[in-house]
PASE-328913 format. One record per residue (C-alpha): x, y, z; residue in one letter. Coordinates in steps of 0.1 Angstrom, whole numbers, plus 5000, padded with zeros to 4 digits. Example, Ala and Ser with C-alpha at 12.3 -4.5 7.8 and 13.67 -1.06 7.14 Angstrom:
// PASE-328913
<rec px="5123" py="4955" pz="5078" resn="a"/>
<rec px="5137" py="4989" pz="5071" resn="s"/>
***
This chain:
// PASE-328913
<rec px="8414" py="7019" pz="4908" resn="x"/>
<rec px="8373" py="7021" pz="4897" resn="x"/>
<rec px="8348" py="7007" pz="4921" resn="x"/>
<rec px="8341" py="6975" pz="4897" resn="x"/>
<rec px="8379" py="6964" pz="4896" resn="x"/>
<rec px="8376" py="6967" pz="4935" resn="x"/>
<rec px="8346" py="6947" pz="4936" resn="x"/>
<rec px="8362" py="6920" pz="4913" resn="x"/>
<rec px="8393" py="6919" pz="4936" resn="x"/>
<rec px="8370" py="6913" pz="4968" resn="x"/>
<rec px="8349" py="6886" pz="4949" resn="x"/>
<rec px="8379" py="6870" pz="4940" resn="x"/>
<rec px="8392" py="6872" pz="4977" resn="x"/>
<rec px="8358" py="6858" pz="4990" resn="x"/>
<rec px="8361" py="6829" pz="4965" resn="x"/>
<rec px="8398" py="6818" pz="4973" resn="x"/>
<rec px="8385" py="6821" pz="5012" resn="x"/>
<rec px="8357" py="6799" pz="5005" resn="x"/>
<rec px="8375" py="6771" pz="4990" resn="x"/>
<rec px="8400" py="6776" pz="5018" resn="x"/>
<rec px="8373" py="6771" pz="5046" resn="x"/>
<rec px="8355" py="6746" pz="5026" resn="x"/>
<rec px="8388" py="6723" pz="5029" resn="x"/>
<rec px="8390" py="6729" pz="5065" resn="x"/>
<rec px="8354" py="6722" pz="5069" resn="x"/>
<rec px="8353" py="6692" pz="5053" resn="x"/>
<rec px="8387" py="6676" pz="5069" resn="x"/>
<rec px="8370" py="6683" pz="5102" resn="x"/>
<rec px="8344" py="6654" pz="5097" resn="x"/>
<rec px="8356" py="6634" pz="5064" resn="x"/>
<rec px="8389" py="6616" pz="5054" resn="x"/>
<rec px="8412" py="6629" pz="5029" resn="x"/>
<rec px="8418" py="6606" pz="4997" resn="x"/>
<rec px="8455" py="6599" pz="4992" resn="x"/>
<rec px="8457" py="6617" pz="4955" resn="x"/>
<rec px="8488" py="6624" pz="4933" resn="x"/>
<rec px="8499" py="6660" pz="4940" resn="x"/>
<rec px="8502" py="6670" pz="4907" resn="x"/>
<rec px="8464" py="6658" pz="4899" resn="x"/>
<rec px="8453" py="6673" pz="4935" resn="x"/>
<rec px="8470" py="6708" pz="4923" resn="x"/>
<rec px="8454" py="6706" pz="4888" resn="x"/>
<rec px="8419" py="6699" pz="4903" resn="x"/>
<rec px="8422" py="6726" pz="4929" resn="x"/>
<rec px="8431" py="6752" pz="4902" resn="x"/>
<rec px="8401" py="6744" pz="4879" resn="x"/>
<rec px="8379" py="6742" pz="4906" resn="x"/>
<rec px="8390" py="6779" pz="4917" resn="x"/>
<rec px="8392" py="6789" pz="4883" resn="x"/>
<rec px="8355" py="6778" pz="4877" resn="x"/>
<rec px="8343" py="6791" pz="4908" resn="x"/>
<rec px="8359" py="6826" pz="4903" resn="x"/>
<rec px="8348" py="6828" pz="4864" resn="x"/>
<rec px="8313" py="6819" pz="4875" resn="x"/>
<rec px="8310" py="6845" pz="4903" resn="x"/>
<rec px="8325" py="6871" pz="4878" resn="x"/>
<rec px="8303" py="6866" pz="4847" resn="x"/>
<rec px="8269" py="6849" pz="4860" resn="x"/>
<rec px="8246" py="6877" pz="4874" resn="x"/>
<rec px="8215" py="6853" pz="4882" resn="x"/>
<rec px="8220" py="6843" pz="4916" resn="x"/>
<rec px="8198" py="6812" pz="4917" resn="x"/>
<rec px="8221" py="6799" pz="4889" resn="x"/>
<rec px="8254" py="6807" pz="4905" resn="x"/>
<rec px="8241" py="6791" pz="4936" resn="x"/>
<rec px="8235" py="6757" pz="4917" resn="x"/>
<rec px="8269" py="6763" pz="4905" resn="x"/>
<rec px="8285" py="6767" pz="4941" resn="x"/>
<rec px="8267" py="6738" pz="4951" resn="x"/>
<rec px="8281" py="6718" pz="4924" resn="x"/>
<rec px="8316" py="6729" pz="4928" resn="x"/>
<rec px="8319" py="6721" pz="4965" resn="x"/>
<rec px="8301" py="6690" pz="4960" resn="x"/>
<rec px="8329" py="6681" pz="4936" resn="x"/>
<rec px="8355" py="6692" pz="4962" resn="x"/>
<rec px="8340" py="6665" pz="4987" resn="x"/>
<rec px="8340" py="6639" pz="4958" resn="x"/>
<rec px="8375" py="6644" pz="4946" resn="x"/>
<rec px="8394" py="6651" pz="4976" resn="x"/>
<rec px="8373" py="6628" pz="5003" resn="x"/>
<rec px="8361" py="6596" pz="5011" resn="x"/>
<rec px="8333" py="6584" pz="5029" resn="x"/>
<rec px="8296" py="6574" pz="5029" resn="x"/>
<rec px="8280" py="6588" pz="4996" resn="x"/>
<rec px="8249" py="6608" pz="5009" resn="x"/>
<rec px="8273" py="6625" pz="5033" resn="x"/>
<rec px="8294" py="6638" pz="5004" resn="x"/>
<rec px="8262" py="6646" pz="4984" resn="x"/>
<rec px="8248" py="6670" pz="5010" resn="x"/>
<rec px="8281" py="6683" pz="5019" resn="x"/>
<rec px="8284" py="6709" pz="4993" resn="x"/>
<rec px="8247" py="6722" pz="4998" resn="x"/>
<rec px="8255" py="6723" pz="5039" resn="x"/>
<rec px="8286" py="6744" pz="5032" resn="x"/>
<rec px="8269" py="6767" pz="5008" resn="x"/>
<rec px="8241" py="6772" pz="5032" resn="x"/>
<rec px="8263" py="6783" pz="5058" resn="x"/>
<rec px="8278" py="6808" pz="5035" resn="x"/>
<rec px="8243" py="6823" pz="5027" resn="x"/>
<rec px="8235" py="6823" pz="5065" resn="x"/>
<rec px="8273" py="6840" pz="5070" resn="x"/>
<rec px="8263" py="6867" pz="5043" resn="x"/>
<rec px="8228" py="6874" pz="5060" resn="x"/>
<rec px="8245" py="6881" pz="5093" resn="x"/>
<rec px="8270" py="6902" pz="5075" resn="x"/>
<rec px="8244" py="6922" pz="5063" resn="x"/>
<rec px="8226" py="6925" pz="5094" resn="x"/>
<rec px="8257" py="6936" pz="5113" resn="x"/>
<rec px="8267" py="6961" pz="5088" resn="x"/>
<rec px="8229" py="6975" pz="5086" resn="x"/>
<rec px="8228" py="6978" pz="5128" resn="x"/>
<rec px="8264" py="6994" pz="5127" resn="x"/>
<rec px="8255" py="7022" pz="5105" resn="x"/>
<rec px="8219" py="7024" pz="5110" resn="x"/>
<rec px="8209" py="7013" pz="5073" resn="x"/>
<rec px="8183" py="6994" pz="5059" resn="x"/>
<rec px="8194" py="6964" pz="5037" resn="x"/>
<rec px="8182" py="6984" pz="5006" resn="x"/>
<rec px="8203" py="7012" pz="5013" resn="x"/>
<rec px="8233" py="6988" pz="5021" resn="x"/>
<rec px="8230" py="6972" pz="4988" resn="x"/>
<rec px="8233" py="7008" pz="4971" resn="x"/>
<rec px="8264" py="7016" pz="4992" resn="x"/>
<rec px="8292" py="7000" pz="4971" resn="x"/>
<rec px="8319" py="7004" pz="5000" resn="x"/>
<rec px="8295" py="6989" pz="5026" resn="x"/>
<rec px="8285" py="6961" pz="5001" resn="x"/>
<rec px="8321" py="6952" pz="4998" resn="x"/>
<rec px="8327" py="6953" pz="5034" resn="x"/>
<rec px="8298" py="6929" pz="5038" resn="x"/>
<rec px="8312" py="6903" pz="5015" resn="x"/>
<rec px="8345" py="6903" pz="5034" resn="x"/>
<rec px="8329" py="6901" pz="5069" resn="x"/>
<rec px="8306" py="6874" pz="5057" resn="x"/>
<rec px="8339" py="6851" pz="5051" resn="x"/>
<rec px="8349" py="6861" pz="5089" resn="x"/>
<rec px="8312" py="6850" pz="5101" resn="x"/>
<rec px="8315" py="6820" pz="5079" resn="x"/>
<rec px="8352" py="6813" pz="5096" resn="x"/>
<rec px="8335" py="6815" pz="5130" resn="x"/>
<rec px="8307" py="6789" pz="5121" resn="x"/>
<rec px="8331" py="6766" pz="5108" resn="x"/>
<rec px="8351" py="6769" pz="5142" resn="x"/>
<rec px="8319" py="6766" pz="5161" resn="x"/>
<rec px="8309" py="6734" pz="5140" resn="x"/>
<rec px="8344" py="6717" pz="5143" resn="x"/>
<rec px="8342" py="6725" pz="5179" resn="x"/>
<rec px="8309" py="6705" pz="5184" resn="x"/>
<rec px="8317" py="6677" pz="5161" resn="x"/>
<rec px="8352" py="6673" pz="5158" resn="x"/>
<rec px="8363" py="6648" pz="5187" resn="x"/>
<rec px="8399" py="6653" pz="5178" resn="x"/>
<rec px="8398" py="6689" pz="5191" resn="x"/>
<rec px="8382" py="6680" pz="5223" resn="x"/>
<rec px="8417" py="6684" pz="5240" resn="x"/>
<rec px="8412" py="6722" pz="5238" resn="x"/>
<rec px="8391" py="6737" pz="5265" resn="x"/>
<rec px="8361" py="6762" pz="5259" resn="x"/>
<rec px="8384" py="6790" pz="5270" resn="x"/>
<rec px="8407" py="6784" pz="5241" resn="x"/>
<rec px="8379" py="6780" pz="5216" resn="x"/>
<rec px="8367" py="6813" pz="5227" resn="x"/>
<rec px="8399" py="6829" pz="5222" resn="x"/>
<rec px="8403" py="6817" pz="5187" resn="x"/>
<rec px="8364" py="6826" pz="5179" resn="x"/>
<rec px="8372" py="6861" pz="5192" resn="x"/>
<rec px="8400" py="6868" pz="5166" resn="x"/>
<rec px="8375" py="6869" pz="5136" resn="x"/>
<rec px="8351" py="6890" pz="5157" resn="x"/>
<rec px="8376" py="6917" pz="5165" resn="x"/>
<rec px="8388" py="6917" pz="5127" resn="x"/>
<rec px="8349" py="6924" pz="5116" resn="x"/>
<rec px="8347" py="6953" pz="5137" resn="x"/>
<rec px="8383" py="6964" pz="5124" resn="x"/>
<rec px="8369" py="6958" pz="5088" resn="x"/>
<rec px="8338" py="6981" pz="5098" resn="x"/>
<rec px="8363" py="7008" pz="5111" resn="x"/>
<rec px="8382" py="7006" pz="5079" resn="x"/>
<rec px="8348" py="7013" pz="5058" resn="x"/>
<rec px="8339" py="7038" pz="5082" resn="x"/>
<rec px="8370" py="7059" pz="5082" resn="x"/>
<rec px="8367" py="7058" pz="5042" resn="x"/>
<rec px="8334" py="7073" pz="5046" resn="x"/>
<rec px="8343" py="7100" pz="5073" resn="x"/>
<rec px="8379" py="7110" pz="5066" resn="x"/>
<rec px="8384" py="7100" pz="5028" resn="x"/>
<rec px="8412" py="7072" pz="5033" resn="x"/>
<rec px="8418" py="7056" pz="4998" resn="x"/>
<rec px="8394" py="7030" pz="4991" resn="x"/>
<rec px="8419" py="7007" pz="4975" resn="x"/>
<rec px="8442" py="7006" pz="5004" resn="x"/>
<rec px="8411" py="7001" pz="5028" resn="x"/>
<rec px="8401" py="6973" pz="5005" resn="x"/>
<rec px="8435" py="6957" pz="5004" resn="x"/>
<rec px="8437" py="6961" pz="5044" resn="x"/>
<rec px="8406" py="6944" pz="5049" resn="x"/>
<rec px="8418" py="6914" pz="5028" resn="x"/>
<rec px="8449" py="6913" pz="5047" resn="x"/>
<rec px="8429" py="6909" pz="5077" resn="x"/>
<rec px="8408" py="6882" pz="5062" resn="x"/>
<rec px="8442" py="6864" pz="5051" resn="x"/>
<rec px="8453" py="6869" pz="5087" resn="x"/>
<rec px="8425" py="6850" pz="5102" resn="x"/>
<rec px="8426" py="6823" pz="5076" resn="x"/>
<rec px="8461" py="6817" pz="5081" resn="x"/>
<rec px="8457" py="6816" pz="5120" resn="x"/>
<rec px="8428" py="6793" pz="5117" resn="x"/>
<rec px="8449" py="6771" pz="5093" resn="x"/>
<rec px="8478" py="6771" pz="5119" resn="x"/>
<rec px="8456" py="6762" pz="5145" resn="x"/>
<rec px="8441" py="6732" pz="5123" resn="x"/>
<rec px="8479" py="6722" pz="5119" resn="x"/>
<rec px="8486" py="6723" pz="5156" resn="x"/>
<rec px="8454" py="6703" pz="5164" resn="x"/>
<rec px="8467" py="6675" pz="5138" resn="x"/>
<rec px="8503" py="6676" pz="5155" resn="x"/>
<rec px="8488" py="6673" pz="5188" resn="x"/>
<rec px="8465" py="6645" pz="5177" resn="x"/>
<rec px="8497" py="6629" pz="5163" resn="x"/>
<rec px="8513" py="6631" pz="5196" resn="x"/>
<rec px="8484" py="6617" pz="5216" resn="x"/>
<rec px="8482" py="6587" pz="5189" resn="x"/>
<rec px="8520" py="6580" pz="5197" resn="x"/>
<rec px="8516" py="6583" pz="5234" resn="x"/>
<rec px="8487" py="6558" pz="5233" resn="x"/>
<rec px="8510" py="6534" pz="5210" resn="x"/>
<rec px="8538" py="6537" pz="5235" resn="x"/>
<rec px="8516" py="6527" pz="5264" resn="x"/>
<rec px="8500" py="6497" pz="5244" resn="x"/>
<rec px="8535" py="6489" pz="5234" resn="x"/>
<rec px="8545" py="6488" pz="5272" resn="x"/>
<rec px="8517" py="6467" pz="5281" resn="x"/>
<rec px="8521" py="6442" pz="5256" resn="x"/>
<rec px="8560" py="6439" pz="5267" resn="x"/>
<rec px="8546" py="6437" pz="5303" resn="x"/>
<rec px="8521" py="6409" pz="5292" resn="x"/>
<rec px="8549" py="6393" pz="5270" resn="x"/>
<rec px="8572" py="6390" pz="5301" resn="x"/>
<rec px="8544" py="6377" pz="5325" resn="x"/>
<rec px="8537" py="6349" pz="5296" resn="x"/>
<rec px="8573" py="6340" pz="5295" resn="x"/>
<rec px="8573" py="6336" pz="5334" resn="x"/>
<rec px="8541" py="6316" pz="5332" resn="x"/>
<rec px="8558" py="6294" pz="5303" resn="x"/>
<rec px="8589" py="6288" pz="5324" resn="x"/>
<rec px="8567" py="6280" pz="5356" resn="x"/>
<rec px="8547" py="6254" pz="5335" resn="x"/>
<rec px="8578" py="6239" pz="5321" resn="x"/>
<rec px="8593" py="6235" pz="5355" resn="x"/>
<rec px="8560" py="6220" pz="5369" resn="x"/>
<rec px="8557" py="6193" pz="5341" resn="x"/>
<rec px="8596" py="6187" pz="5349" resn="x"/>
<rec px="8589" py="6182" pz="5384" resn="x"/>
<rec px="8558" py="6163" pz="5376" resn="x"/>
<rec px="8577" py="6137" pz="5351" resn="x"/>
<rec px="8606" py="6132" pz="5378" resn="x"/>
<rec px="8581" py="6125" pz="5408" resn="x"/>
<rec px="8562" py="6099" pz="5385" resn="x"/>
<rec px="8592" py="6084" pz="5375" resn="x"/>
<rec px="8601" py="6077" pz="5413" resn="x"/>
<rec px="8568" py="6066" pz="5419" resn="x"/>
<rec px="8570" py="6040" pz="5393" resn="x"/>
<rec px="8604" py="6031" pz="5399" resn="x"/>
<rec px="8592" py="6021" pz="5437" resn="x"/>
<rec px="8561" py="6002" pz="5424" resn="x"/>
<rec px="8584" py="5980" pz="5403" resn="x"/>
<rec px="8610" py="5976" pz="5432" resn="x"/>
<rec px="8581" py="5966" pz="5456" resn="x"/>
<rec px="8590" py="5997" pz="5481" resn="x"/>
<rec px="8554" py="6004" pz="5487" resn="x"/>
<rec px="8562" py="6023" pz="5522" resn="x"/>
<rec px="8588" py="6045" pz="5504" resn="x"/>
<rec px="8563" py="6051" pz="5474" resn="x"/>
<rec px="8537" py="6061" pz="5503" resn="x"/>
<rec px="8559" py="6084" pz="5519" resn="x"/>
<rec px="8570" py="6101" pz="5486" resn="x"/>
<rec px="8533" py="6104" pz="5478" resn="x"/>
<rec px="8526" py="6123" pz="5513" resn="x"/>
<rec px="8555" py="6145" pz="5509" resn="x"/>
<rec px="8538" py="6156" pz="5473" resn="x"/>
<rec px="8505" py="6161" pz="5489" resn="x"/>
<rec px="8521" py="6181" pz="5521" resn="x"/>
<rec px="8538" py="6203" pz="5493" resn="x"/>
<rec px="8505" py="6209" pz="5469" resn="x"/>
<rec px="8486" py="6217" pz="5505" resn="x"/>
<rec px="8511" py="6242" pz="5515" resn="x"/>
<rec px="8501" py="6279" pz="5506" resn="x"/>
<rec px="8535" py="6287" pz="5491" resn="x"/>
<rec px="8526" py="6257" pz="5466" resn="x"/>
<rec px="8499" py="6279" pz="5451" resn="x"/>
<rec px="8524" py="6308" pz="5444" resn="x"/>
***
């Protein structure tokens, strides 16, 4: 398997990983649209196909950069809803994170191998390593962004975020070690490349599973909150029923007392009426009458 084919495989893997991370990144701060499954799948396949073909054919970096921004922005408009300006800048923002991750990957490999950036670009093996490591760094950056901005994930303490972030960090050193072994002891480059892609795949799946766990935990918290609100509503409803019954009893007693007073007045029993009123005043003044 020649170097050109290996490079295309690595580029294909990076494009797929980029789309995957784009969805996770957007989901952290925008709301998904309700889209028909068939429409969603067809749109995703077209987006992936356009990105992969563009990355394989276009050699001018600036042109591919513009196309990448348009593609990732289209994902925001097709699959997400929210303010127009947020979706417009989302593609540019994600591509900017990708550029920064590639820069960090180049610096990381240059420092690891004590090479200049010019020498790094001339080494096809290390260039492939950098492209894979850039996705791992992008994964760390997406995790950090979600940790800082996504209030849904605040139930996780910082130690859990550190553990999650260490996974792609360790994977970067594993990838460097794989490429180092290729240079030192001659391990097959195809095996090394597929192993590095497998490391990237494991990281992406782990992050996806973490996102799923976070989403399920959010649902559990929502159900617990809804259950607490339901219990409070039931309590207040019971209190309302008790107050209604008490008020009905009060109005019933008042009606009977008024009828008694009217009957006494009609019969001319003023003393009996006065005595009845005094008894009522005594009940009202008694502390128990207030409860």
